[in-house]
C-alpha positions as CSV (number, residue, x, y, z in Angstrom):
1,X,-27.7,-6.6,-76.4
2,X,-28.1,-3.0,-75.5
3,X,-30.5,-3.9,-72.6
4,X,-27.9,-6.3,-71.2
5,X,-25.2,-3.7,-71.4
6,X,-27.4,-1.1,-69.7
7,X,-28.4,-3.6,-67.0
8,X,-24.7,-4.5,-66.4
9,X,-23.8,-0.8,-66.2
10,X,-26.6,-0.2,-63.7
11,X,-25.5,-3.1,-61.5
12,X,-21.8,-2.0,-61.7
13,X,-22.8,1.5,-60.7
14,X,-24.9,0.2,-57.8
15,X,-22.1,-2.0,-56.5
16,X,-19.5,0.7,-56.7
17,X,-21.8,3.2,-54.9
18,X,-22.6,0.7,-52.1
19,X,-18.9,0.0,-51.6
20,X,-18.1,3.6,-51.3
21,X,-20.3,4.5,-48.4
22,X,-21.0,8.2,-47.9
23,X,-18.6,10.3,-49.9
24,X,-16.1,7.4,-50.2
25,X,-15.3,7.5,-46.5
26,X,-15.8,4.4,-44.3
27,X,-17.2,4.9,-40.9
28,X,-16.5,2.8,-37.9
29,X,-19.2,2.6,-35.3
30,X,-17.8,3.2,-31.9
31,X,-18.9,1.0,-29.0
32,X,-21.2,2.8,-26.7
33,X,-19.7,4.2,-23.5
34,X,-20.3,2.2,-20.3
35,X,-22.4,3.6,-17.5
36,X,-20.5,4.2,-14.3
37,X,-22.0,1.1,-12.7
38,X,-21.3,-1.1,-15.8
39,X,-17.7,0.3,-15.8
40,X,-17.2,-0.9,-12.2
41,X,-18.6,-4.3,-13.0
42,X,-16.6,-4.8,-16.2
43,X,-13.4,-3.5,-14.5
44,X,-13.9,-5.9,-11.6
45,X,-14.5,-8.8,-14.0
46,X,-11.4,-8.2,-16.1
47,X,-9.2,-7.7,-13.0
48,X,-10.7,-10.9,-11.4
49,X,-9.7,-12.9,-14.5
50,X,-6.1,-11.6,-14.2
51,X,-6.1,-12.3,-10.4
52,X,-7.2,-15.9,-11.0
53,X,-4.5,-16.2,-13.7
54,X,-2.0,-14.8,-11.4
55,X,-2.8,-17.3,-8.6
56,X,-2.4,-20.2,-11.0
57,X,0.8,-18.8,-12.5
58,X,2.5,-18.2,-9.1
59,X,1.7,-21.8,-8.0
60,X,3.0,-23.2,-11.3
61,X,6.2,-21.1,-11.1
62,X,6.8,-22.2,-7.5
63,X,6.2,-25.9,-8.3
64,X,8.6,-25.6,-11.3
65,X,11.3,-24.2,-9.1
66,X,10.7,-26.5,-6.1
67,X,9.6,-23.6,-3.9
68,X,6.9,-23.7,-1.2
69,X,3.4,-23.3,-2.7
70,X,-0.2,-23.6,-1.7
71,X,-0.7,-23.7,2.1
72,X,3.1,-23.8,2.5
73,X,3.6,-20.6,0.6
74,X,4.2,-18.7,3.8
75,X,7.5,-20.6,4.1
76,X,8.8,-19.0,0.8
77,X,12.0,-17.1,1.3
78,X,12.3,-13.4,0.8
79,X,14.2,-13.9,-2.5
80,X,11.5,-16.3,-3.7
81,X,8.8,-13.8,-3.0
82,X,10.6,-11.0,-4.7
83,X,11.3,-13.2,-7.8
84,X,7.6,-14.3,-8.0
85,X,6.7,-10.6,-8.0
86,X,9.0,-9.5,-10.8
87,X,8.9,-12.6,-13.0
88,X,5.3,-13.8,-12.7
89,X,3.1,-11.1,-11.1
90,X,4.2,-7.9,-12.8
91,X,3.8,-9.2,-16.4
92,X,0.2,-10.2,-15.5
93,X,-0.4,-6.7,-14.1
94,X,0.9,-5.3,-17.4
95,X,-1.4,-7.6,-19.3
96,X,-4.3,-6.4,-17.1
97,X,-3.6,-2.7,-17.9
98,X,-3.5,-3.6,-21.6
99,X,-6.7,-5.5,-21.5
100,X,-8.5,-2.8,-19.5
101,X,-7.4,-0.2,-22.0
102,X,-8.7,-2.3,-24.9
103,X,-11.9,-3.4,-23.4
104,X,-13.2,-0.5,-21.4
105,X,-15.0,2.5,-22.8
106,X,-15.8,4.5,-19.7
107,X,-18.3,7.3,-19.4
108,X,-16.7,10.7,-20.0
109,X,-17.1,11.5,-16.3
110,X,-14.8,8.6,-15.4
111,X,-12.1,9.0,-18.1
112,X,-9.7,11.0,-16.0
113,X,-10.1,8.7,-13.0
114,X,-9.5,5.6,-15.1
115,X,-6.4,7.2,-16.7
116,X,-5.2,8.0,-13.2
117,X,-5.8,4.4,-12.2
118,X,-3.7,3.2,-15.1
119,X,-0.9,5.5,-14.1
120,X,-1.1,4.3,-10.5
121,X,-0.8,0.7,-11.7
122,X,2.2,1.6,-13.9
123,X,3.8,3.4,-10.9
124,X,3.4,0.3,-8.8
125,X,5.1,-1.7,-11.5
126,X,8.0,0.8,-11.8
127,X,8.6,0.9,-8.1
128,X,8.3,-2.9,-7.9
129,X,10.9,-3.4,-10.6
130,X,13.3,-1.0,-8.8
131,X,12.8,-2.5,-5.4
132,X,10.6,-5.6,-5.1
133,X,11.3,-5.9,-1.3
134,X,8.0,-4.1,-0.5
135,X,6.3,-7.5,-1.1
136,X,7.9,-8.7,2.1
137,X,5.6,-6.4,4.1
138,X,8.5,-4.5,5.7
139,X,7.8,-1.1,4.2
140,X,5.3,1.5,5.4
141,X,3.6,2.0,2.1
142,X,3.4,-0.4,-0.8
143,X,3.4,1.0,-4.4
144,X,-0.1,-0.1,-5.4
145,X,-2.0,1.6,-2.6
146,X,-3.1,4.5,-4.8
147,X,-4.3,2.1,-7.5
148,X,-6.4,0.3,-4.9
149,X,-8.0,3.6,-3.8
150,X,-8.8,4.6,-7.4
151,X,-10.2,1.1,-8.0
152,X,-12.7,1.6,-5.2
153,X,-13.6,5.0,-6.6
154,X,-14.2,3.4,-10.0
155,X,-16.6,0.9,-8.5
156,X,-14.7,-2.3,-7.7
157,X,-12.4,-3.7,-5.0
158,X,-11.0,-6.3,-7.4
159,X,-8.3,-4.1,-9.0
160,X,-5.4,-2.1,-8.0
161,X,-2.9,-4.6,-6.6
162,X,-0.1,-6.9,-7.7
Protein backbone atom coordinates (compact mmCIF):
# COMPACT_ATOMS: atom_id res chain seq x y z
CA UNK A 1 0.00 0.00 0.00
CA UNK A 2 2.80 2.36 0.95
CA UNK A 3 4.55 1.65 -2.39
CA UNK A 4 1.39 2.54 -4.34
CA UNK A 5 0.98 5.75 -2.37
CA UNK A 6 4.62 6.67 -2.98
CA UNK A 7 4.27 5.92 -6.69
CA UNK A 8 1.10 8.01 -6.90
CA UNK A 9 2.80 10.95 -5.15
CA UNK A 10 5.79 10.72 -7.49
CA UNK A 11 3.52 10.68 -10.55
CA UNK A 12 1.49 13.58 -9.20
CA UNK A 13 4.65 15.58 -8.52
CA UNK A 14 6.00 14.82 -12.00
CA UNK A 15 2.76 15.89 -13.64
CA UNK A 16 2.55 19.12 -11.68
CA UNK A 17 6.18 19.98 -12.47
CA UNK A 18 5.74 19.31 -16.18
CA UNK A 19 2.62 21.51 -16.26
CA UNK A 20 4.40 24.42 -14.62
CA UNK A 21 7.18 24.93 -17.09
CA UNK A 22 10.17 26.85 -15.84
CA UNK A 23 9.32 28.71 -12.66
CA UNK A 24 5.58 28.47 -13.28
CA UNK A 25 5.78 30.77 -16.33
CA UNK A 26 4.61 29.69 -19.72
CA UNK A 27 6.70 30.70 -22.69
CA UNK A 28 5.38 31.40 -26.14
CA UNK A 29 7.77 30.79 -28.95
CA UNK A 30 7.84 33.66 -31.36
CA UNK A 31 7.86 33.03 -35.06
CA UNK A 32 11.22 33.77 -36.57
CA UNK A 33 11.57 37.07 -38.38
CA UNK A 34 11.38 37.00 -42.15
CA UNK A 35 14.38 37.86 -44.26
CA UNK A 36 14.09 41.02 -46.35
CA UNK A 37 13.48 38.95 -49.48
CA UNK A 38 10.94 36.68 -47.77
CA UNK A 39 9.13 39.78 -46.45
CA UNK A 40 8.74 41.10 -50.00
CA UNK A 41 7.46 37.75 -51.24
CA UNK A 42 4.98 37.26 -48.40
CA UNK A 43 3.84 40.90 -48.57
CA UNK A 44 3.21 40.48 -52.29
CA UNK A 45 1.35 37.21 -51.83
CA UNK A 46 -0.97 38.59 -49.15
CA UNK A 47 -1.68 41.74 -51.12
CA UNK A 48 -2.32 39.75 -54.30
CA UNK A 49 -4.92 37.66 -52.45
CA UNK A 50 -6.72 40.86 -51.46
CA UNK A 51 -6.41 42.31 -54.96
CA UNK A 52 -7.99 39.17 -56.41
CA UNK A 53 -10.75 39.34 -53.81
CA UNK A 54 -11.28 43.01 -54.62
CA UNK A 55 -11.71 42.35 -58.35
CA UNK A 56 -14.35 39.69 -57.67
CA UNK A 57 -16.12 41.83 -55.07
CA UNK A 58 -16.30 44.86 -57.36
CA UNK A 59 -17.80 42.82 -60.19
CA UNK A 60 -20.34 41.18 -57.86
CA UNK A 61 -21.26 44.60 -56.43
CA UNK A 62 -21.69 46.09 -59.91
CA UNK A 63 -23.80 43.16 -61.13
CA UNK A 64 -25.99 43.35 -58.02
CA UNK A 65 -26.64 47.04 -58.65
CA UNK A 66 -27.08 46.70 -62.42
CA UNK A 67 -23.97 48.79 -63.09
CA UNK A 68 -21.48 48.28 -65.94
CA UNK A 69 -18.92 45.58 -65.13
CA UNK A 70 -16.22 43.54 -66.82
CA UNK A 71 -15.18 44.97 -70.18
CA UNK A 72 -18.01 47.52 -69.91
CA UNK A 73 -16.76 48.87 -66.58
CA UNK A 74 -15.29 51.96 -68.24
CA UNK A 75 -18.89 53.07 -68.83
CA UNK A 76 -19.54 53.29 -65.08
CA UNK A 77 -20.61 56.71 -63.91
CA UNK A 78 -18.52 58.87 -61.61
CA UNK A 79 -20.94 58.22 -58.75
CA UNK A 80 -20.75 54.45 -59.34
CA UNK A 81 -16.95 54.47 -59.27
CA UNK A 82 -16.87 56.52 -56.08
CA UNK A 83 -19.40 54.20 -54.43
CA UNK A 84 -17.39 51.10 -55.43
CA UNK A 85 -14.35 52.66 -53.82
CA UNK A 86 -15.99 53.49 -50.52
CA UNK A 87 -18.30 50.49 -50.15
CA UNK A 88 -16.27 47.64 -51.67
CA UNK A 89 -12.61 48.53 -52.07
CA UNK A 90 -11.74 50.42 -48.88
CA UNK A 91 -13.01 47.67 -46.54
CA UNK A 92 -10.79 45.19 -48.42
CA UNK A 93 -7.81 47.54 -48.03
CA UNK A 94 -8.56 47.62 -44.28
CA UNK A 95 -8.65 43.81 -44.22
CA UNK A 96 -5.36 43.75 -46.08
CA UNK A 97 -3.71 45.99 -43.47
CA UNK A 98 -5.07 43.79 -40.68
CA UNK A 99 -3.88 40.57 -42.31
CA UNK A 100 -0.44 42.01 -43.03
CA UNK A 101 -0.05 43.09 -39.41
CA UNK A 102 -1.05 39.63 -38.20
CA UNK A 103 0.97 37.58 -40.67
CA UNK A 104 4.20 39.51 -41.18
CA UNK A 105 7.15 39.45 -38.84
CA UNK A 106 9.65 41.63 -40.68
CA UNK A 107 13.36 41.81 -40.08
CA UNK A 108 14.16 44.55 -37.58
CA UNK A 109 15.76 46.57 -40.39
CA UNK A 110 12.40 46.76 -42.18
CA UNK A 111 10.08 47.39 -39.21
CA UNK A 112 10.00 51.19 -39.55
CA UNK A 113 9.45 51.03 -43.29
CA UNK A 114 6.64 48.52 -42.89
CA UNK A 115 5.01 50.69 -40.23
CA UNK A 116 5.29 53.70 -42.57
CA UNK A 117 3.67 51.57 -45.27
CA UNK A 118 0.72 50.79 -43.00
CA UNK A 119 0.35 54.48 -42.16
CA UNK A 120 0.45 55.37 -45.86
CA UNK A 121 -2.33 52.86 -46.59
CA UNK A 122 -4.37 54.23 -43.69
CA UNK A 123 -3.81 57.76 -45.02
CA UNK A 124 -5.11 56.64 -48.42
CA UNK A 125 -8.23 55.25 -46.78
CA UNK A 126 -8.86 58.43 -44.78
CA UNK A 127 -8.46 60.69 -47.81
CA UNK A 128 -10.66 58.39 -49.89
CA UNK A 129 -13.41 58.46 -47.29
CA UNK A 130 -13.32 62.25 -47.19
CA UNK A 131 -13.19 62.69 -50.96
CA UNK A 132 -13.48 59.60 -53.16
CA UNK A 133 -13.41 61.68 -56.35
CA UNK A 134 -9.69 60.98 -56.82
CA UNK A 135 -10.73 57.59 -58.23
CA UNK A 136 -12.02 59.42 -61.32
CA UNK A 137 -8.45 60.31 -62.30
CA UNK A 138 -9.06 64.04 -62.19
CA UNK A 139 -6.66 64.89 -59.36
CA UNK A 140 -2.93 65.50 -59.60
CA UNK A 141 -1.96 63.06 -56.85
CA UNK A 142 -3.93 60.12 -55.61
CA UNK A 143 -3.79 59.23 -51.91
CA UNK A 144 -2.14 55.82 -52.19
CA UNK A 145 0.98 56.98 -54.08
CA UNK A 146 3.21 56.94 -50.97
CA UNK A 147 2.04 53.44 -50.07
CA UNK A 148 2.99 52.24 -53.57
CA UNK A 149 6.47 53.77 -53.23
CA UNK A 150 6.98 52.07 -49.87
CA UNK A 151 5.65 48.80 -51.25
CA UNK A 152 8.36 48.83 -53.90
CA UNK A 153 10.96 49.64 -51.24
CA UNK A 154 9.72 46.63 -49.24
CA UNK A 155 10.21 44.34 -52.20
CA UNK A 156 6.90 44.07 -54.04
CA UNK A 157 4.85 46.00 -56.55
CA UNK A 158 1.65 44.18 -55.55
CA UNK A 159 0.75 46.40 -52.60
CA UNK A 160 0.00 49.99 -51.94
CA UNK A 161 -3.12 50.81 -53.85
CA UNK A 162 -6.85 50.66 -53.55
